[in-house]
SERO-4910 file (N, C-alpha, C, O; in steps of 0.05 Angstrom, whole numbers):
BEGIN
 pado doro    nc1    nc2    nc3   cac1   cac2   cac3    cc1    cc2    cc3    oc1    oc2    oc3
  Unk    A    527     16   -758    515     -4   -775    486     -9   -766    478     -3   -744
  Unk    A    470    -19   -785    443    -26   -779    438    -55   -782    452    -69   -796
  Unk    A    418    -65   -767    409    -93   -769    383    -94   -784    364    -80   -776
  Unk    A    381   -109   -804    356   -113   -819    346   -141   -814    361   -160   -817
  Unk    A    321   -143   -807    309   -169   -801    279   -167   -805    268   -145   -808
  Unk    A    265   -190   -804    236   -191   -807    223   -199   -781    234   -215   -766
  Unk    A    200   -188   -776    185   -195   -752    176   -224   -755    166   -232   -776
  Unk    A    180   -240   -735    173   -268   -736    143   -273   -735    134   -296   -738
  Unk    A    128   -252   -729     99   -255   -727     85   -246   -752     66   -259   -762
  Unk    A     93   -223   -763     78   -212   -786     96   -209   -811     87   -200   -832
  Unk    A    122   -216   -808    142   -215   -830    148   -186   -839    158   -183   -861
  Unk    A    141   -167   -823    148   -140   -831    178   -136   -829    190   -143   -809
  Unk    A    190   -124   -850    218   -119   -851    224    -94   -834    212    -73   -837
  Unk    A    243    -97   -815    250    -76   -797    280    -71   -796    296    -88   -806
  Unk    A    288    -49   -786    317    -44   -782    321    -27   -757    303    -12   -750
  Unk    A    344    -31   -745    351    -15   -721    382    -15   -719    395    -30   -734
  Unk    A    393      0   -702    422      1   -699    432    -24   -686    418    -37   -671
  Unk    A    458    -31   -692    469    -57   -683    473    -58   -653    476    -80   -642
  Unk    A    473    -35   -640    476    -36   -610    451    -46   -596    451    -49   -572
  Unk    A    430    -50   -611    405    -61   -600    403    -91   -602    383   -103   -595
  Unk    A    424   -104   -612    424   -133   -616    419   -147   -589    432   -140   -569
  Unk    A    401   -167   -589    395   -182   -565    375   -169   -547    368   -180   -526
  Unk    A    365   -145   -554    345   -132   -538    317   -139   -547    313   -148   -570
  Unk    A    298   -134   -530    270   -140   -536    255   -114   -541    260    -94   -528
  Unk    A    236   -115   -559    219    -91   -565    193   -102   -577    188   -126   -578
  Unk    A    176    -83   -586    151    -91   -598    151    -83   -627    161    -62   -635
  Unk    A    141   -101   -644    139    -95   -672    120    -71   -677     98    -71   -666
  Unk    A    129    -51   -693    112    -28   -697     87    -34   -713     69    -17   -715
  Unk    A     86    -58   -726     62    -64   -743     43    -82   -728     19    -75   -727
  Unk    A     52   -104   -717     33   -123   -704     33   -120   -673     15   -131   -660
  Unk    A     53   -106   -662     53   -102   -633     63   -126   -617     63   -125   -593
  Unk    A     72   -148   -630     81   -171   -616    110   -167   -606    125   -153   -619
  Unk    A    118   -180   -584    146   -178   -575    165   -193   -593    159   -215   -603
  Unk    A    187   -180   -599    207   -192   -617    234   -188   -605    239   -170   -588
  Unk    A    253   -205   -613    281   -204   -604    298   -194   -628    297   -205   -649
  Unk    A    313   -172   -623    331   -162   -644    354   -181   -647    369   -186   -628
  Unk    A    358   -192   -671    380   -211   -676    407   -198   -677    410   -174   -678
  Unk    A    427   -215   -675    455   -205   -678    460   -196   -706    448   -207   -725
  Unk    A    476   -175   -709    481   -164   -736    496   -184   -754    514   -199   -744
  Unk    A    490   -184   -779    504   -200   -799    518   -181   -818    505   -164   -831
  Unk    A    544   -183   -820    559   -164   -838    548   -165   -866    544   -187   -877
  Unk    A    543   -142   -877    533   -141   -904    544   -116   -917    544    -95   -905
  Unk    A    553   -118   -942    564    -94   -955    543    -73   -960    549    -50   -964
  Unk    A    518    -82   -960    496    -63   -965    486    -50   -940    467    -34   -941
  Unk    A    498    -57   -917    489    -45   -892    492    -15   -892    512     -5   -901
  Unk    A    473     -1   -882    473     28   -881    478     38   -853    473     23   -833
  Unk    A    486     62   -851    491     74   -825    465     83   -813    448     96   -826
  Unk    A    461     77   -788    436     85   -774    434    115   -772    455    129   -769
  Unk    A    410    125   -773    407    154   -772    407    165   -743    404    189   -739
  Unk    A    412    148   -723    415    157   -696    390    156   -679    391    162   -655
  Unk    A    367    150   -691    342    148   -675    341    121   -662    346    101   -675
  Unk    A    333    121   -636    330     96   -621    302     85   -625    287     82   -606
  Unk    A    295     78   -649    269     66   -655    270     52   -682    289     56   -697
  Unk    A    251     36   -688    250     22   -713    241     42   -735    224     59   -730
  Unk    A    252     38   -759    244     54   -782    228     36   -800    234     13   -804
  Unk    A    208     48   -812    192     33   -832    207     33   -858    220     52   -865
  Unk    A    207     10   -872    222      7   -897    204      9   -922    213      5   -944
  Unk    A    178     16   -918    161     19   -941    147     45   -939    152     61   -920
  Unk    A    129     51   -957    116     77   -959     88     75   -948     72     93   -953
  Unk    A     81     54   -933     54     52   -922     50     73   -900     69     85   -890
  Unk    A     25     77   -893     19     97   -872     31     88   -846     29     65   -838
  Unk    A     44    106   -831     57     98   -806     37     85   -786     14     93   -785
  Unk    A     48     66   -771     31     53   -752     25     72   -729     42     86   -719
  Unk    A     -1     74   -721     -8     91   -698      8     85   -674     16     62   -670
  Unk    A     14    105   -657     31    101   -634     20     80   -614     35     66   -601
  Unk    A     -7     79   -612    -19     59   -594    -15     31   -603    -21     12   -588
  Unk    A     -5     26   -628      1      0   -637     31     -5   -640     39    -27   -649
  Unk    A     47     14   -633     76     11   -636     89      4   -610     75      0   -590
  Unk    A    115      3   -611    130     -4   -587    130     18   -566    139     14   -543
  Unk    A    119     42   -573    117     63   -553     94     59   -534     93     71   -513
  Unk    A     75     42   -541     52     37   -524     58     16   -503     76      1   -506
  Unk    A     42     16   -482     46     -4   -461     37    -31   -472     16    -33   -486
  Unk    A     51    -51   -465     45    -78   -475     58    -99   -459     69    -93   -438
  Unk    A     58   -124   -469     70   -146   -454    100   -144   -450    111   -156   -431
  Unk    A    113   -128   -467    142   -125   -464    147   -102   -445    138    -79   -450
  Unk    A    161   -107   -423    167    -87   -404    185    -66   -416    203    -72   -431
  Unk    A    180    -41   -409    196    -19   -421    225    -22   -414    243    -15   -429
  Unk    A    231    -32   -389    259    -34   -381    273    -56   -397    298    -57   -398
  Unk    A    258    -74   -411    270    -94   -428    273    -86   -457    285   -101   -472
  Unk    A    263    -63   -464    265    -54   -492    288    -34   -495    300    -26   -475
  Unk    A    294    -26   -520    316     -8   -524    310     21   -515    327     38   -515
  Unk    A    285     25   -508    277     52   -498    288     57   -470    287     79   -460
  Unk    A    297     35   -456    305     37   -428    329     56   -425    333     66   -403
  Unk    A    344     60   -447    367     78   -445    358    107   -442    374    124   -432
  Unk    A    334    113   -449    324    141   -447    304    143   -424    281    149   -428
  Unk    A    314    138   -400    297    139   -376    308    159   -356    332    165   -356
  Unk    A    290    168   -339    298    185   -317    289    172   -291    266    165   -288
  Unk    A    308    169   -273    302    157   -247    291    178   -228    302    199   -225
  Unk    A    269    171   -215    256    189   -197    272    190   -171    278    169   -159
  Unk    A    280    214   -161    295    215   -136    278    209   -112    289    204    -90
  Unk    A    252    208   -115    234    202    -92    229    173    -88    234    162    -67
  Unk    A    220    159   -110    212    131   -107    232    112   -121    230     88   -117
  Unk    A    250    123   -138    270    106   -151    261     93   -177    277     80   -190
  Unk    A    235     96   -184    225     84   -208    233    101   -232    241    124   -230
  Unk    A    231     89   -256    240    102   -281    216    112   -296    195     99   -297
  Unk    A    219    135   -308    200    147   -326    214    155   -352    238    159   -352
  Unk    A    199    158   -374    212    166   -399    227    193   -396    218    211   -382
  Unk    A    249    194   -410    265    219   -408    249    243   -418    234    241   -437
  Unk    A    252    265   -404    236    289   -411    210    291   -396    197    312   -398
  Unk    A    203    271   -380    178    272   -365    180    294   -344    200    296   -330
  Unk    A    159    310   -341    159    331   -321    153    319   -293    161    330   -273
  Unk    A    138    297   -293    129    285   -268    133    255   -268    129    243   -289
  Unk    A    141    243   -246    144    214   -244    117    201   -248     97    209   -236
  Unk    A    116    181   -265     92    167   -271     83    149   -248     60    139   -249
  Unk    A    100    145   -228     94    126   -207     85    141   -181     65    132   -168
  Unk    A     99    162   -174     92    175   -149     85    205   -152     77    218   -133
  Unk    A     88    216   -177     81    243   -181    103    264   -175     98    288   -178
  Unk    A    126    254   -167    148    273   -161    156    289   -185    158    278   -208
  Unk    A    160    315   -182    169    332   -204    198    324   -211    215    325   -194
  Unk    A    202    318   -237    229    309   -246    244    333   -258    269    331   -261
  Unk    A    230    354   -264    244    378   -274    241    400   -254    243    396   -230
  Unk    A    235    424   -263    234    447   -244    207    446   -230    187    437   -240
  Unk    A    207    456   -205    182    457   -190    182    436   -168    198    418   -168
  Unk    A    163    439   -150    160    421   -128    139    400   -133    121    404   -150
  Unk    A    141    378   -118    121    357   -121     94    367   -112     91    379    -91
  Unk    A     74    361   -128     46    370   -122     28    346   -120     27    331   -140
  Unk    A     15    342    -98     -3    318    -96    -27    321   -114    -35    343   -121
  Unk    A    -39    299   -120    -64    300   -136    -87    307   -117    -89    297    -95
  Unk    A   -103    325   -126   -127    333   -110   -148    311   -114   -159    307   -135
  Unk    A   -154    297    -92   -172    275    -94   -201    285    -94   -207    307    -83
  Unk    A   -219    269   -105   -247    274   -104   -261    252    -88   -256    228    -93
  Unk    A   -277    260    -69   -289    240    -51   -304    219    -66   -301    195    -59
  Unk    A   -320    226    -85   -335    207   -100   -318    187   -115   -324    163   -115
  Unk    A   -296    196   -127   -278    179   -141   -263    160   -122   -259    137   -129
  Unk    A   -256    169    -99   -243    152    -79   -261    129    -70   -253    106    -69
  Unk    A   -286    136    -64   -305    115    -56   -311     96    -79   -314     71    -75
  Unk    A   -313    106   -104   -318     89   -127   -296     70   -132   -301     46   -136
  Unk    A   -271     80   -131   -248     62   -135   -245     42   -112   -239     18   -117
  Unk    A   -251     51    -88   -250     33    -65   -270     10    -68   -263    -13    -63
  Unk    A   -294     17    -76   -314     -4    -79   -307    -24   -101   -311    -48    -98
  Unk    A   -296    -14   -123   -288    -32   -145   -266    -51   -136   -267    -75   -141
  Unk    A   -246    -40   -122   -224    -58   -112   -235    -77    -91   -228   -101    -91
  Unk    A   -252    -67    -73   -263    -84    -52   -280   -106    -63   -279   -129    -55
  Unk    A   -297    -99    -83   -315   -119    -95   -300   -140   -111   -307   -163   -110
  Unk    A   -280   -131   -126   -265   -149   -143   -247   -168   -127   -240   -189   -137
  Unk    A   -239   -160   -103   -219   -176    -87   -230   -182    -60   -214   -184    -41
  Unk    A   -256   -185    -57   -268   -188    -31   -256   -212    -15   -250   -209      8
  Unk    A   -254   -235    -28   -243   -258    -14   -215   -253     -4   -208   -260     19
  Unk    A   -198   -242    -21   -170   -237    -13   -168   -216      9   -152   -219     28
  Unk    A   -184   -195      7   -183   -174     27   -192   -184     54   -180   -179     75
  Unk    A   -215   -199     55   -224   -211     80   -204   -231     90   -199   -233    114
  Unk    A   -193   -247     71   -174   -268     79   -149   -257     93   -140   -268    113
  Unk    A   -138   -235     82   -113   -224     94   -119   -212    122   -102   -213    139
  Unk    A   -144   -202    126   -151   -191    152   -156   -214    172   -148   -212    195
  Unk    A   -169   -235    163   -173   -259    181   -146   -270    189   -141   -277    212
  Unk    A   -128   -272    170   -101   -282    176    -87   -265    197    -74   -275    215
  Unk    A    -90   -239    194    -78   -220    213    -90   -223    240    -76   -223    260
  Unk    A   -117   -226    242   -130   -230    268   -120   -255    281   -114   -255    305
  Unk    A   -119   -277    266   -111   -303    277    -82   -302    287    -76   -311    309
  Unk    A    -65   -291    271    -37   -289    279    -33   -271    304    -17   -277    321
  Unk    A    -49   -250    305    -47   -232    328    -56   -247    354    -42   -246    374
  Unk    A    -78   -261    353    -89   -275    376    -69   -296    386    -63   -298    409
  Unk    A    -59   -312    366    -40   -333    373    -15   -322    385     -5   -331    406
  Unk    A     -4   -301    372     21   -289    382     17   -276    410     34   -278    427
  Unk    A     -6   -263    413    -11   -250    439    -13   -270    462     -3   -266    483
  Unk    A    -27   -292    456    -30   -313    477     -3   -325    483      4   -329    507
  Unk    A     13   -331    463     40   -342    467     57   -323    484     71   -331    503
  Unk    A     56   -297    477     72   -277    492     64   -276    521     81   -275    539
  Unk    A     38   -276    526     28   -274    553     36   -299    569     43   -297    593
  Unk    A     34   -323    557     42   -347    571     71   -347    578     79   -355    599
  Unk    A     88   -338    559    117   -337    564    123   -318    586    139   -324    604
  Unk    A    111   -294    585    117   -274    606    107   -284    633    120   -279    653
  Unk    A     84   -297    633     74   -307    659     92   -329    670     97   -330    694
  Unk    A    102   -346    652    120   -367    661    146   -355    672    157   -363    692
  Unk    A    157   -334    658    181   -321    667    176   -307    694    193   -309    712
  Unk    A    153   -294    696    147   -280    721    144   -299    744    154   -294    766
  Unk    A    131   -322    739    127   -342    761    153   -354    769    159   -357    793
  Unk    A    170   -360    749    196   -372    755    213   -352    771    227   -359    790
  Unk    A    212   -326    762    228   -306    776    219   -302    805    235   -298    823
  Unk    A    192   -303    809    182   -300    836    191   -323    854    197   -318    877
  Unk    A    192   -347    843    201   -370    859    231   -367    866    239   -372    889
  Unk    A    247   -359    846    275   -357    851    282   -335    871    299   -339    888
  Unk    A    268   -313    868    274   -290    886    258   -291    912    263   -275    930
  Unk    A    240   -310    914    224   -312    938    206   -289    943    202   -280    965
  Unk    A    195   -278    921    178   -254    923    151   -260    936    138   -242    947
  Unk    A    143   -285    935    117   -292    947    116   -287    977     95   -281    988
  Unk    A    139   -289    990    139   -285   1019    155   -260   1027    159   -254   1050
  Unk    A    163   -245   1006    179   -221   1012    163   -195   1011    139   -195   1017
  Unk    A    177   -174   1005    165   -147   1004    145   -146    981    151   -152    958
  Unk    A    120   -138    988     99   -137    968    104   -114    948     94   -116    925
  Unk    A    119    -94    955    125    -73    937    141    -83    913    138    -73    890
  Unk    A    159   -102    918    174   -114    895    156   -128    876    160   -128    852
  Unk    A    135   -141    887    116   -155    869    102   -135    851     97   -140    828
  Unk    A     94   -112    863     81    -92    847     99    -81    826     91    -77    803
  Unk    A    125    -76    833    144    -66    814    148    -85    790    147    -77    767
  Unk    A    152   -111    797    156   -131    775    130   -134    759    131   -138    735
  Unk    A    107   -131    772     82   -133    757     79   -110    737     70   -115    715
  Unk    A     86    -86    745     85    -63    727    105    -67    704     98    -61    681
  Unk    A    129    -76    710    149    -80    689    139   -100    668    141    -96    644
  Unk    A    129   -123    678    119   -143    660     95   -134    644     92   -141    621
  Unk    A     79   -117    656     56   -106    642     65    -89    618     55    -92    596
  Unk    A     84    -71    623     93    -54    601    109    -70    580    107    -64    556
  Unk    A    123    -90    588    137   -107    569    117   -121    551    120   -123    527
  Unk    A     96   -131    564     75   -145    549     61   -126    529     56   -134    506
  Unk    A     55   -102    538     42    -82    520     60    -76    497     51    -74    474
  Unk    A     86    -72    502    105    -65    481    107    -87    460    106    -82    436
  Unk    A    109   -112    470    111   -134    451     85   -138    435     86   -142    411
  Unk    A     62   -136    448     37   -140    434     32   -118    414     23   -124    392
  Unk    A     38    -93    421     35    -72    402     55    -74    378     48    -67    356
  Unk    A     78    -85    384     97    -90    362     86   -110    343     90   -108    319
  Unk    A     73   -131    354     60   -151    337     38   -138    320     35   -143    296
  Unk    A     22   -121    333      0   -107    318     12    -90    295      2    -92    273
  Unk    A     32    -74    301     44    -57    280     57    -74    258     55    -68    234
  Unk    A     70    -96    266     82   -114    246     61   -125    226     65   -124    202
  Unk    A     40   -135    237     18   -146    220      4   -124    205     -3   -128    181
  Unk    A      1   -101    217    -12    -78    204      4    -70    179     -8    -65    158
  Unk    A     30    -68    182     47    -60    159     45    -80    137     44    -73    113
  Unk    A     44   -106    144     41   -127    124     15   -125    109     15   -127     84
  Unk    A     -7   -120    123    -33   -117    110    -33    -92     93    -44    -93     70
  Unk    A    -22    -70    102    -21    -46     86     -5    -49     60    -13    -40     39
  Unk    A     17    -63     62     34    -68     39     19    -86     19     20    -82     -5
  Unk    A      5   -106     29    -11   -124     13    -33   -108     -2    -36   -111    -26
  Unk    A    -48    -91     12    -69    -76      0    -59    -55    -20    -71    -50    -40
  Unk    A    -36    -43    -13    -25    -23    -32    -17    -36    -58    -23    -24    -80
  Unk    A     -6    -59    -58      0    -73    -83    -25    -81    -97    -26    -79   -122
  Unk    A    -46    -89    -83    -71    -96    -95    -84    -72   -109    -94    -74   -131
  Unk    A    -83    -49    -95    -95    -25   -106    -80    -16   -132    -92     -5   -150
  Unk    A    -54    -21   -133    -38    -15   -156    -44    -33   -180    -35    -28   -202
  Unk    A    -59    -54   -175    -65    -73   -196    -46    -97   -197    -47   -113   -216
  Unk    A    -29    -99   -177    -11   -122   -175    -25   -146   -162    -49   -144   -154
  Unk    A    -11   -168   -160    -23   -192   -149     -7   -202   -126      9   -221   -128
  Unk    A    -10   -189   -102      6   -197    -79     -2   -224    -68    -24   -233    -72
  Unk    A     17   -236    -54     12   -262    -41      7   -257    -11     14   -237      0
  Unk    A     -6   -277      2    -12   -274     30     13   -272     47     12   -260     69
  Unk    A     35   -282     37     60   -280     52     69   -252     56     87   -246     71
  Unk    A     57   -233     41     64   -205     44     58   -195     72     69   -174     80
  Unk    A     42   -209     87     35   -200    114     60   -202    132     60   -189    154
  Unk    A     80   -217    124    104   -219    140    127   -200    130    150   -204    137
  Unk    A    120   -180    115    140   -162    102    144   -136    118    159   -119    108
  Unk    A    132   -134    141    134   -108    155    158   -105    173    162    -84    184
  Unk    A    175   -125    175    198   -124    193    217   -100    188    224    -87    208
  Unk    A    225    -94    163    244    -72    159    233    -45    168    249    -26    172
  Unk    A    207    -42    171    196    -16    178    185    -15    206    175      6    215
  Unk    A    188    -37    221    175    -39    247    185    -18    267    169     -5    280
  Unk    A    211    -15    270    222      4    289    213     33    283    204     47    301
  Unk    A    214     41    258    205     68    251    175     71    255    166     92    263
  Unk    A    160     49    249    131     51    253    124     55    282    106     71    288
  Unk    A    138     41    300    132     44    329    138     73    338    122     85    352
  Unk    A    162     83    330    170    110    339    151    131    327    143    149    341
  Unk    A    145    128    301    127    147    288     99    147    300     87    168    303
  Unk    A     90    123    307     63    121    319     62    134    346     42    146    354
  Unk    A     84    131    362     85    144    388     84    174    385     69    188    398
  Unk    A    100    185    366    101    214    361     74    223    351     63    244    360
  Unk    A     62    208    333     36    215    322     14    215    343     -2    233    345
  Unk    A     15    195    361     -5    193    382     -2    215    402    -23    227    410
  Unk    A     22    222    409     26    244    428     17    271    416      4    287    429
  Unk    A     24    275    390     16    300    377    -15    301    375    -27    323    378
  Unk    A    -27    278    369    -56    278    367    -70    284    394    -89    300    395
  Unk    A    -60    272    416    -71    277    442    -67    306    450    -85    319    462
  Unk    A    -44    317    444    -39    345    450    -58    363    435    -68    383    445
  Unk    A    -64    356    410    -82    371    394   -111    369    404   -126    389    404
  Unk    A   -118    346    415   -145    343    426   -149    360    451   -170    371    455
  Unk    A   -127    361    467   -129    377    491   -132    407    483   -146    422    497
  Unk    A   -120    414    461   -122    442    451   -148    446    435   -147    453    412
  Unk    A   -171    440    447   -197    446    435   -204    428    411   -218    436    393
  Unk    A   -193    404    411   -201    382    392   -193    388    363   -181    371    350
  Unk    A   -200    411    352   -196    416    324   -166    413    316   -161    401    295
  Unk    A   -147    424    331   -119    419    324   -112    389    322    -96    381    306
  Unk    A   -124    373    339   -119    344    338   -129    332    312   -116    315    301
  Unk    A   -153    341    303   -163    331    277   -145    340    254   -141    325    235
  Unk    A   -135    365    256   -117    375    235    -92    358    233    -82    352    212
  Unk    A    -82    351    257    -58    334    258    -63    307    245    -46    297    230
  Unk    A    -86    295    251    -93    270    239    -94    271    209    -82    255    195
  Unk    A   -109    291    198   -113    292    169    -88    302    155    -86    300    130
  Unk    A    -69    313    170    -44    323    157    -23    301    156     -8    299    136
  Unk    A    -21    284    177      1    265    179     -7    236    176     11    219    178
  Unk    A    -32    229    173    -40    201    173    -26    183    153    -24    160    158
  Unk    A    -16    193    129     -4    174    110     24    165    118     37    152    102
  Unk    A     34    173    141     62    167    147     69    137    145     90    130    136
  Unk    A     50    120    153     55     91    152     57     82    123     75     65    116
  Unk    A     41     92    105     42     85     77     68     94     65     80     80     48
  Unk    A     78    118     73    103    128     63    127    111     72    147    109     58
  Unk    A    125    100     96    146     82    106    149     58     88    171     51     80
  Unk    A    126     45     82    127     20     67    130     25     37    140      8     22
  Unk    A    120     48     27    120     53     -1    146     65    -11    156     57    -32
  Unk    A    158     83      5    183     96     -3    206     90     15    228    100     10
  Unk    A    201     75     36    223     67     55    237     92     66    262     93     66
  Unk    A    222    111     75    233    136     85    241    135    114    229    119    129
  Unk    A    260    151    122    265    154    151    240    165    165    224    178    152
  Unk    A    238    161    191    214    169    205    208    198    202    185    205    196
  Unk    A    227    216    206    222    245    204    213    252    176    196    270    173
  Unk    A    225    240    156    218    245    128    190    236    122    176    248    105
  Unk    A    181    214    135    154    205    131    134    226    139    113    229    126
  Unk    A    139    240    161    121    261    170    123    285    151    103    298    145
  Unk    A    147    292    142    151    314    124    136    310     98    122    327     88
  Unk    A    139    286     87    126    279     62     96    277     66     80    282     47
  Unk    A     87    269     90     58    267     95     45    295     91     23    297     80
  Unk    A     58    316    100     48    343     96     45    349     67     25    362     59
  Unk    A     64    341     51     63    346     22     40    330      9     25    341     -8
  Unk    A     38    305     17     17    288      5    -11    298     11    -28    297     -6
  Unk    A    -15    307     36    -42    315     44    -48    345     38    -70    354     44
  Unk    A    -29    359     27    -33    387     21    -57    390      1    -56    378    -21
  Unk    A    -76    405      9   -100    409     -8   -120    387     -7   -141    388    -20
  Unk    A   -115    366      9   -133    343     11   -144    339     39   -160    320     43
  Unk    A   -137    356     57   -147    352     85   -177    354     87   -189    338    102
  Unk    A   -189    373     73   -218    375     74   -232    351     62   -252    341     72
  Unk    A   -221    341     40   -232    317     27   -230    293     46   -249    277     48
  Unk    A   -208    291     60   -205    269     79   -224    272    102   -234    252    113
  Unk    A   -229    297    110   -249    302    132   -277    293    123   -292    281    139
  Unk    A   -284    299     98   -310    290     88   -312    259     87   -332    248     94
  Unk    A   -290    247     78   -290    217     78   -293    206    106   -307    187    110
  Unk    A   -280    219    125   -282    211    153   -310    214    163   -321    196    177
  Unk    A   -323    236    157   -351    240    166   -370    220    153   -387    209    167
  Unk    A   -366    214    128   -383    194    115   -380    167    128   -400    153    133
  Unk    A   -355    159    132   -351    132    144   -360    132    173   -368    111    183
  Unk    A   -358    154    188   -368    155    215   -398    152    215   -409    138    232
  Unk    A   -411    164    196   -440    161    194   -448    133    187   -467    122    198
  Unk    A   -433    121    169   -439     93    161   -434     74    185   -449     55    188
  Unk    A   -414     80    201   -408     63    224   -430     63    245   -433     44    260
  Unk    A   -444     85    246   -465     87    267   -489     68    260   -502     58    278
  Unk    A   -493     63    234   -516     47    226   -517     20    238   -537     12    249
  Unk    A   -495      4    237   -496    -23    250   -501    -22    279   -515    -39    290
  Unk    A   -491     -2    294   -497      1    322   -526      6    327   -538     -6    345
  Unk    A   -538     23    311   -566     29    314   -583      4    308   -603     -1    322
  Unk    A   -575    -11    288   -590    -36    281   -587    -56    304   -607    -70    311
  Unk    A   -564    -58    316   -560    -76    339   -577    -69    362   -590    -86    374
  Unk    A   -578    -43    369   -595    -34    391   -624    -39    385   -639    -47    403
  Unk    A   -633    -35    360   -661    -39    353   -668    -69    356   -689    -75    366
  Unk    A   -650    -86    346   -656   -115    348   -656   -125    377   -673   -141    384
  Unk    A   -638   -115    393   -637   -122    421   -663   -113    435   -674   -128    452
  Unk    A   -672    -89    429   -696    -79    441   -720    -95    433   -738   -101    449
  Unk    A   -721   -104    408   -744   -120    398   -744   -147    411   -765   -158    417
  Unk    A   -720   -158    415   -718   -185    427   -728   -184    456   -741   -202    465
  Unk    A   -721   -163    471   -730   -160    498   -760   -157    500   -773   -168    518
  Unk    A   -771   -141    482   -800   -136    482   -816   -162    475   -838   -166    484
  Unk    A   -804   -179    458   -817   -203    449   -818   -224    472   -834   -243    471
  Unk    A   -802   -220    492   -802   -238    515   -789   -265    509   -794   -284    524
  Unk    A   -773   -267    489   -760   -292    482   -735   -296    498   -731   -283    518
  Unk    A   -719   -316    490   -693   -321    504   -674   -298    499   -657   -299    482
  Unk    A   -677   -277    516   -663   -252    512   -633   -256    512   -619   -245    494
  Unk    A   -622   -271    531   -593   -273    533   -581   -287    508   -561   -278    498
  Unk    A   -594   -308    499   -584   -322    475   -586   -304    451   -567   -303    435
  Unk    A   -608   -290    448   -611   -272    425   -591   -249    425   -579   -242    405
  Unk    A   -587   -238    449   -568   -216    452   -540   -226    444   -525   -212    431
  Unk    A   -533   -250    454   -506   -260    448   -503   -265    418   -482   -257    407
  Unk    A   -523   -277    405   -521   -282    376   -520   -256    360   -505   -254    341
  Unk    A   -536   -236    369   -535   -211    355   -508   -197    358   -497   -186    339
  Unk    A   -498   -198    383   -472   -185    387   -450   -199    372   -432   -186    360
  Unk    A   -451   -226    371   -430   -240    357   -432   -234    327   -412   -230    314
  Unk    A   -456   -234    316   -460   -227    288   -451   -199    282   -439   -194    261
  Unk    A   -457   -181    300   -449   -153    296   -418   -150    295   -408   -137    278
  Unk    A   -405   -163    314   -376   -161    315   -363   -174    290   -343   -165    280
  Unk    A   -375   -197    281   -365   -210    257   -368   -192    233   -350   -190    216
  Unk    A   -390   -177    231   -395   -159    209   -374   -136    210   -364   -128    189
  Unk    A   -369   -126    234   -350   -103    236   -322   -112    228   -309    -98    212
  Unk    A   -313   -135    238   -286   -143    234   -281   -156    206   -259   -154    196
  Unk    A   -302   -168    195   -298   -181    169   -307   -165    145   -298   -170    123
  Unk    A   -323   -144    150   -333   -129    127   -325    -99    129   -314    -87    110
  Unk    A   -331    -87    152   -328    -58    154   -298    -50    157   -289    -33    142
  Unk    A   -284    -63    175   -255    -56    178   -239    -61    153   -223    -44    146
  Unk    A   -242    -84    139   -228    -87    114   -235    -65     93   -218    -56     78
  Unk    A   -260    -56     93   -268    -35     74   -253     -9     82   -243      5     65
  Unk    A   -252     -3    108   -238     20    117   -208     19    108   -197     39     99
  Unk    A   -197     -5    110   -168     -8    103   -164     -2     74   -145     11     66
  Unk    A   -182    -12     57   -180     -8     28   -184     22     22   -171     33      5
  Unk    A   -203     34     36   -209     63     32   -185     80     38   -178     98     22
  Unk    A   -171     75     60   -147     90     66   -125     85     46   -111    104     39
  Unk    A   -122     61     36   -102     54     16   -108     68    -10    -89     80    -22
  Unk    A   -133     68    -19   -140     81    -43   -136    112    -41   -127    125    -60
  Unk    A   -143    123    -18   -139    152    -14   -110    159    -17   -103    178    -31
  Unk    A    -92    143     -5    -63    149     -8    -55    145    -37    -40    162    -47
  Unk    A    -64    124    -50    -56    119    -78    -66    141    -96    -51    149   -114
  Unk    A    -89    152    -91   -100    173   -108    -83    199   -104    -78    213   -123
  Unk    A    -75    204    -80    -59    228    -74    -32    227    -87    -20    248    -94
  Unk    A    -21    203    -90      7    200    -99      8    189   -128     28    177   -135
  Unk    A    -13    193   -143    -14    186   -172    -10    156   -177      3    149   -197
  Unk    A    -19    139   -160    -15    110   -163    -42     97   -172    -43     73   -176
***
């Protein structure tokens, strides 16, 4: 059976099959969201022709596709009757129209063939990074300031707690008057515990910032609370970072170049953890796929940013030299210059680097 009804916005008469009752779609004429009503028994009702779309009931020129329910609009595709003709991506789990050769979200091949990353262009990456950075400057700086503050507070609290525990343990065990070797052993243990906890805090906040920026780059509107969303990935992040660091150091020992190759091959592993929730080993495997054909472009991006990073240092040295030659209050000037320099690095440069890395990953993965 078919349902015949009029668009509540433009009064266009439409029809569709009765199994679409209660579903939302877009009017093919005015493009406004409409609700398909429940069927009303009618002797004149005709059998639907089997197409999952609205049919025009007059002889006017068909509405262009960009004005019909096939176009993107305020009605989500998953809420329309087209949702039945979807293909779920085995990589990211998102849905794409049936028959799509490639996932519209992550680029995964849905039919025959292997996933192929997008070949990024250095100029386009910097251009998109600048647009995102400029349009969301306050939010980007804000999320980094929040991360810095949380890190400092958490690190101080951790150190105070560990010092209190160590002091109490020393009193209970009488280590102050005992074997000095035991004091050294306990000191080393507490040092490594402190490092482990502090680095866990760093990774936790880093994952939250990365997830926040990734959503922002996608055009979403993340909240600051996203900074606390790194918990589910923290264990894998720590293990992957240890493996990545060891591989990088081994590569540096082997004449430096292998170390750089490792960096440019596997650096997206953290993004893959938070974006696709992959196991640690799979994050490295997928990193190789994502960076295939893009390692040289990432090397150029790295060189450009390394060159840009040198400029503030050169300016700082030049200003310090000028202050000393002027014979003014050198110590005060040096302190103010150094403070301003560090503020510029942490509030402007590092956030830009973070957005640049996020955009690079998004460009490679069709996001």
